[in-house]
N, C-alpha and C positions, 0 to 999 in steps of 0.2 A: 876033875878038871875039865874046864873047853878050854875049846882049842882057838886058834888065832880066826876073829872073823863071826864068830860064834854068835855075837853079840851081848849083851846082858840084861840080867832082871834083878829088880829092888827097889822098896819099899823107899820113901822120898819124904822131908818132913810133914805134911799134909798129910799121911797115911793113903795116898796113891800108888798103886802097884806101878813102873816105869821099865821099857822093855826096849832095847836098844840093837841095830842091826846093822850090821856094816853095809854100805852100799857101794856102789866101784866109784873110785874118786874121780871131781870132774877136776879138769885144767891142774891136774895132780897133787888137791887139796882131798883131805878125807874129808868123806862124808857119812853119817848115820840116820837112820829115822829112827825117831822116837818114839813110843807109843805107854798111853797110859790107860788103866784100868781102876776101876773099885775095887775089885778080885783079884786076885793070882791066878785060878783059872780062867777067868775071862782073857788076862791078859795075855794065854801063858796058848790060848787059842788063835790071840789075833795076833803074835808073834809067828806063829807056824803058817797063820796063813799069806800074812807076808813076804817069811820066806820059800811059803810055794813059787808063790809072784812074782819073788825077783829071779827064784831059778827060772820062769815060764818067761819073762818077758827081758830082764837080764838089767834093769835099772826098775827103781820106784822116786814117782816124785815127790817130794818133800815142797818142806813152807820155804825152804831160801831156797829156792830156783827162779828165776828171771822167768819173766812171761816170754821170751824167747826162747829159752830150756825146755820151760814146758811146751811153747809150740811145737817144739821140736821133736819131743815124747812121745805129744799126744799126734800127729803125723803117721811118725814112724808104728807106735804101737796101739793108735786108738782104730785109726779113722781108715788104715790100710788093711785092717782086719776087718772092718764092717764093710766098706766101700762094695760097687757090684761093677761089676765092668757092664758099661751099655753100648748096645752095636752102635755104631756107626752109618749102617744102611739104614734104609727105608722101611717106616713100617707099616706100609699100605694103607698112609691115608693118603 
């Protein structure tokens, strides 16, 4: 039996395996991320990776995000981790 927020796995009418995981609510609305793969093994691997990333980042981008929501996510999660601090002093030039 699955616990609350663990997601679901099912095969749709097109023959694709679908998996969903719960994301943190946004403005009080329920959010889920859906992943689709041709075989169940690949789907389970992708779901495990997405769950790991969700634990690490606290949220994941979704198709239904606005540009503003995505940009805020990018600033907090991507740019902050990859930006280097630059010295404001002279470099001898």
